[in-house]
C-alpha positions in Angstrom: 0.0 0.0 0.0 1.4 3.4 -0.9 0.4 6.9 0.2 0.4 7.8 -3.5 -2.2 5.2 -4.4 -3.7 3.9 -1.2 -6.7 1.7 -2.1 -9.6 1.8 0.4 -9.2 -1.5 2.2 -12.2 -3.8 2.4 -13.1 -5.1 5.9 -11.2 -8.2 6.9 -11.5 -10.4 9.9 -10.3 -8.3 12.9 -10.0 -5.1 10.8 -12.4 -2.2 10.8 -14.3 -1.3 7.6 -12.8 1.5 5.5 -14.2 5.0 5.4 -17.3 5.1 3.2 -18.3 1.5 3.8 -21.5 0.6 5.5 -21.1 0.8 9.2 -17.7 2.5 8.9 -16.2 3.8 12.1 -16.4 7.4 13.0 -13.2 9.2 13.9 -12.1 8.0 17.3 -14.4 5.0 17.5 -12.9 1.8 18.7 -12.7 -1.5 16.7 -14.7 -4.5 17.6 -12.1 -5.4 20.2 -12.1 -1.9 21.7 -8.9 -0.8 20.1 -8.5 2.3 17.9 -6.8 2.8 14.6 -3.5 4.6 14.8 -1.0 5.4 12.1 2.7 5.7 13.1 4.8 7.7 10.6 8.6 7.5 10.8 11.0 8.9 8.3 13.5 6.0 8.4 13.5 2.2 8.0 12.9 0.5 11.3 14.8 -2.6 12.5 12.6 -5.6 13.3 13.6 -5.1 17.0 12.3 -1.5 17.1 10.1 -0.7 20.2 7.5 1.0 18.0 6.9 -2.3 16.2 6.7 -4.0 19.6 4.1 -1.5 20.6 1.9 -2.6 17.7 2.1 -6.2 18.9 1.6 -5.5 22.6 -0.8 -2.6 22.8 -4.3 -3.1 24.3 -5.5 0.2 23.0 -4.2 0.7 19.4 -4.2 -1.2 16.2 -1.2 0.3 14.4 -0.4 0.8 10.7 3.1 2.0 10.0 3.9 4.7 7.5 7.6 4.0 6.6 9.9 4.4 3.6 10.5 0.6 3.5 8.5 -2.3 4.9 9.8 -4.5 7.7 10.2 -8.3 7.6 7.2 -9.9 9.3 5.0 -6.7 9.1 1.6 -7.5 7.6 1.0 -5.9 4.2 -2.3 -4.4 5.4 -0.4 -2.8 8.3 2.2 -1.0 6.1 1.8 2.2 4.2 4.7 3.4 2.0 5.6 6.9 2.9 8.8 7.9 1.1 10.1 10.3 3.7 13.7 9.7 4.8 16.2 11.4 7.1 17.2 14.9 6.2 15.0 17.6 4.6 14.7 19.1 1.2 12.5 19.7 -1.9 12.2 16.0 -2.5 9.9 15.8 0.6 7.2 17.9 -1.0 5.5 15.1 -3.0 5.5 12.5 -0.3 4.0 15.0 2.2 1.2 15.8 -0.2 0.6 12.1 -0.8 0.5 11.5 3.0 -2.0 14.4 3.3 -4.2 12.8 0.7 -4.1 9.5 2.5 -5.0 11.0 5.8 -7.9 12.9 4.2 -9.3 9.7 2.6 -9.0 7.8 5.8 -9.9 10.5 8.3 -13.0 8.7 9.6 -11.2 5.4 10.1 -8.1 6.8 11.8 -8.4 7.8 15.4 -4.9 9.3 15.5 -1.6 9.7 13.6 1.6 9.6 15.6 4.7 11.4 14.1 8.3 10.7 14.9 11.6 12.6 14.0 12.2 16.3 13.4 10.5 17.2 10.1 7.5 15.1 11.0 7.3 16.7 14.4 7.3 20.1 12.7 5.0 19.5 9.8 3.0 16.4 10.6 0.5 18.1 12.9 -0.3 20.6 10.2 -0.9 17.8 7.7 -3.1 16.0 10.1 -5.1 19.1 11.0 -5.7 19.8 7.3 -6.9 16.3 6.9 -9.2 16.4 9.9 -7.2 13.7 11.9 -6.0 14.1 15.4 -2.2 13.8 15.9 0.5 13.5 18.5 4.3 13.6 18.1 7.3 12.0 19.8 10.4 14.2 19.9 13.3 11.8 19.5 15.9 14.4 20.3 16.7 18.0 19.4 19.5 16.8 17.3 22.3 18.6 15.5 20.3 21.9 15.3 20.6 22.3 19.1 24.0 20.8 19.6 26.1 22.4 16.8 27.7 25.8 17.2 27.6 28.6 14.6 25.3 31.3 13.3 23.6 29.0 10.7 22.5 26.6 13.4 21.4 29.5 15.6 19.1 30.6 12.8 17.8 27.1 12.3 17.0 26.9 16.0 14.8 30.0 15.7 13.0 28.5 12.7 12.6 25.2 14.6 11.0 26.9 17.6 8.7 28.9 15.4 7.4 25.7 13.7 7.2 23.9 17.0 4.7 26.4 18.3 2.4 25.7 15.4 2.8 22.0 15.9 2.0 22.3 19.6 -1.2 24.2 18.8 -2.4 21.5 16.4 -1.4 18.3 18.2 -3.0 16.4 21.0 0.3 15.8 22.8 4.0 16.3 22.5 6.0 13.3 23.9 9.6 13.4 24.9 12.2 10.6 25.3 13.9 12.3 28.2 12.7 14.7 30.9 15.4 17.3 30.2 14.1 18.0 26.7 10.6 18.1 28.1 11.5 20.7 30.8 13.4 22.8 28.3 10.5 22.9 25.9 7.9 23.5 28.6 9.9 26.5 29.8 9.8 28.0 26.3 6.1 27.3 25.6 4.4 27.4 29.0 1.0 27.9 27.4 1.3 24.4 25.9 3.2 22.7 28.7 0.1 20.7 29.7 0.3 18.9 26.3 3.9 17.7 27.0 4.6 14.3 28.5 7.5 12.0 29.1 7.3 8.7 27.2 10.8 7.3 27.2 11.9 4.6 24.9 12.6 0.8 24.9 14.9 -1.9 23.5 14.6 -5.6 23.0 17.7 -7.8 23.4 18.2 -11.6 23.6 19.3 -13.4 26.8 22.5 -11.8 27.9 24.0 -14.6 29.9 26.6 -14.3 32.8 29.4 -11.8 32.7 32.9 -12.1 34.1 33.7 -8.6 35.5 37.2 -9.8 36.5 38.3 -10.7 33.0 41.5 -9.1 31.6 42.0 -7.0 29.5 39.1 -4.8 30.5 36.8 -4.5 27.5 35.6 -0.9 26.7 33.0 -0.6 24.0 31.5 2.3 22.0 28.6 1.7 19.6 27.9 4.8 17.5 27.9 6.2 14.0 31.1 8.1 13.2 30.0 11.6 13.8 32.2 14.2 15.5 29.7 15.3 18.1 29.4 11.6 19.2 32.8 11.9 20.9 34.7 9.4 18.7 37.9 11.4 18.9 37.6 11.3 22.7 37.3 7.6 22.6 40.4 7.3 20.4 42.4 9.6 22.7 41.5 7.7 25.9 42.5 4.5 24.2 45.9 6.0 23.3 46.4 7.0 26.9 45.7 3.5 28.2 47.8 1.5 25.8 49.7 -1.3 27.3 47.6 -4.4 27.4 45.2 -3.8 30.3 42.4 -2.5 28.1 40.7 -3.4 24.9 38.9 -0.6 23.1 36.3 -1.6 20.5 34.5 0.8 18.3 31.4 -0.3 16.3 29.4 1.9 13.9 29.0 3.0 10.3 30.7 6.1 8.8 28.7 9.3 8.5 28.3 11.5 5.4 30.7 14.4 5.5 32.9 12.8 8.2 35.7 11.5 6.0 38.5 13.0 8.1 37.1 11.3 11.2 36.9 8.0 9.4 40.6 8.3 8.5 41.5 9.0 12.1 39.5 5.9 13.2 41.3 3.8 10.6 44.7 5.1 11.7 43.9 4.3 15.3 42.9 0.8 14.3 46.1 0.3 12.3 48.2 1.6 15.2 46.5 -0.9 17.6 44.9 1.7 19.8 41.4 0.5 19.0 39.6 -2.3 17.2 37.2 -0.8 14.7 34.5 -3.2 13.6 32.6 -1.0 11.2 28.8 -1.4 11.1 27.7 -4.5 13.0 24.1 -5.6 13.7 22.2 -8.5 15.1 23.9 -11.4 16.8 27.4 -10.1 16.0 26.7 -6.8 17.7 25.3 -8.6 20.7 28.5 -10.6 20.9 30.4 -7.3 21.2 28.3 -6.2 24.1 28.9 -9.6 25.8 32.7 -9.3 25.4 32.9 -5.8 27.0 32.5 -4.8 30.6 32.4 -1.0 30.2 30.3 1.1 27.8 32.2 4.4 27.3 29.8 6.9 25.6 31.5 10.3 25.2 28.7 11.7 23.0 28.1 15.5 23.1 25.1 15.1 20.8 21.6 16.2 21.7 20.3 12.6 22.0 16.6 11.9 22.7 17.6 8.7 24.5 20.5 6.8 23.1 19.4 3.3 22.2 22.9 2.0 22.8 22.9 3.2 26.4 19.8 1.1 26.9 21.3 -1.9 25.2 24.5 -1.6 27.3 22.3 -1.6 30.4 20.4 -4.8 29.4 23.7 -6.5 28.7 25.1 -5.5 32.1 27.9 -3.1 31.0 29.0 -0.4 33.4 28.2 3.0 31.8 30.7 5.8 31.6 29.2 8.8 29.8 29.2 12.5 29.3 26.7 14.7 31.1 24.2 15.3 28.2 20.6 15.8 28.9 19.4 12.3 27.9 22.0 10.6 30.2 20.6 12.4 33.2 17.5 10.1 33.1 19.8 7.1 33.2 22.9 7.7 35.3 22.9 8.3 39.1 25.2 7.7 42.0 25.9 4.0 42.2 24.6 3.1 38.7 27.3 4.5 36.4 29.7 7.3 36.0 29.7 10.8 34.4 32.8 12.2 32.9 33.4 15.7 31.4 33.2 16.1 27.7 36.5 16.7 25.9 38.5 15.6 28.9 40.2 12.4 27.9 42.5 12.4 31.0 39.5 12.4 33.4 37.9 9.5 31.4 41.3 7.6 31.4 41.7 8.1 35.1 38.2 6.7 35.8 38.8 3.6 33.6 42.1 3.0 35.5 40.2 3.1 38.7 37.5 0.7 37.5 40.3 -1.7 36.2 41.8 -1.6 39.7 38.5 -2.0 41.5 36.4 -4.6 39.8 34.0 -4.8 42.7 33.1 -1.1 42.1 32.7 -1.8 38.4 30.5 -4.8 39.0 28.3 -3.0 41.6 27.6 -0.1 39.2 27.0 -2.4 36.2 24.5 -4.5 38.0 22.7 -1.5 39.5 22.4 0.1 36.1 21.2 -3.2 34.6 18.4 -3.5 37.2 17.3 0.1 36.5 17.2 -0.3 32.8 15.4 -3.7 32.9 12.8 -2.1 35.1 12.1 1.1 33.1 13.0 0.5 29.5 11.4 -2.8 28.4 9.0 -2.9 25.5 6.2 -3.8 28.0 7.0 -0.7 30.1 6.9 1.6 27.1 3.6 0.0 25.9 2.0 0.6 29.3 3.0 4.3 29.2 1.8 4.7 25.6 -1.5 3.0 26.2 -2.1 5.2 29.2 -1.4 8.3 27.1 -3.7 7.2 24.3 -6.5 6.6 26.8 -6.1 10.1 28.1 -6.3 11.7 24.6 -8.8 9.3 23.0 -11.8 8.8 25.3 -13.1 6.0 23.0 -9.9 4.0 23.4 -10.5 0.7 25.2 -8.2 -2.0 26.4 
């Protein structure tokens, strides 16, 4: 099914009738099982383990159709809508947005809500939904490079972003945030709309992690990130250089980023020199093996993360987190369950890693406390409960 030529679906067992059919649902009405029809629109391909796909399986309130640039293995064809919007923004987005508007307009009586993710959909999605007569909400998955990069160009972009956010806030039912710091920052700037803002968090799914030997040597230090300067990759390399000598093993996993050729060359040089082991892009079981081999997750990102998936994965696998004090990490790290190090201070990070190497009991205690916290707050089931509660609050007809 495509947003450019979306046929009206005939009623199938367990599915509501399409708009215009006899007995079609009114906007906001529940299906026979009490659930409501919700469209999730995301401008990137989702991995099969994504928490939003899990929500569609677990929710007692929503029956979810996914508007994505590409389908996902195992996703039913009648639950997939092709929306050819991808990361980044430009003139090429115009036609897909118009097609999405047309789809929403045709299905406005069937859909109870459309849920938008990622920056350009957060900014423009509620306007489209409003024009189509469909209620909407958004999840802010991070304020991104616009709010973390210096320079006058990004300062101008921030002003444009905030102007568009105000319009999106007026038109949406709710603005959801993956961390409480972004929520507080936005609420302070738009106090009239603060009541629409809520924390939703995130979630990950990982396989059984098994037992971990926190006394193993060398001490494995892992970073999983795309190669982007604001992610602190240079800090990771510099700390690895300072700790050469056999007591540590630094492993970097992640794909190159467009426009970061110089950083990629520095990574390759560090790998060739034996300072780090660079694995490139690794996914699935091979990535999980890297988590199992490490004991510390060193995350020197200075980026405006919404909530870094890798920090959650590290927690599920029982790694001890060492990370910079960015807003998203403040929801995760606390005394006794991880360590905060200053950004751009490799000596402070190196000193902490030496301390953890010398005191494996301290490392173990923090790793296990962090694991317990993450397993309690960031499971797919916990996210689904929060999302279901939110939907019940904005859609009175929602059952479950």
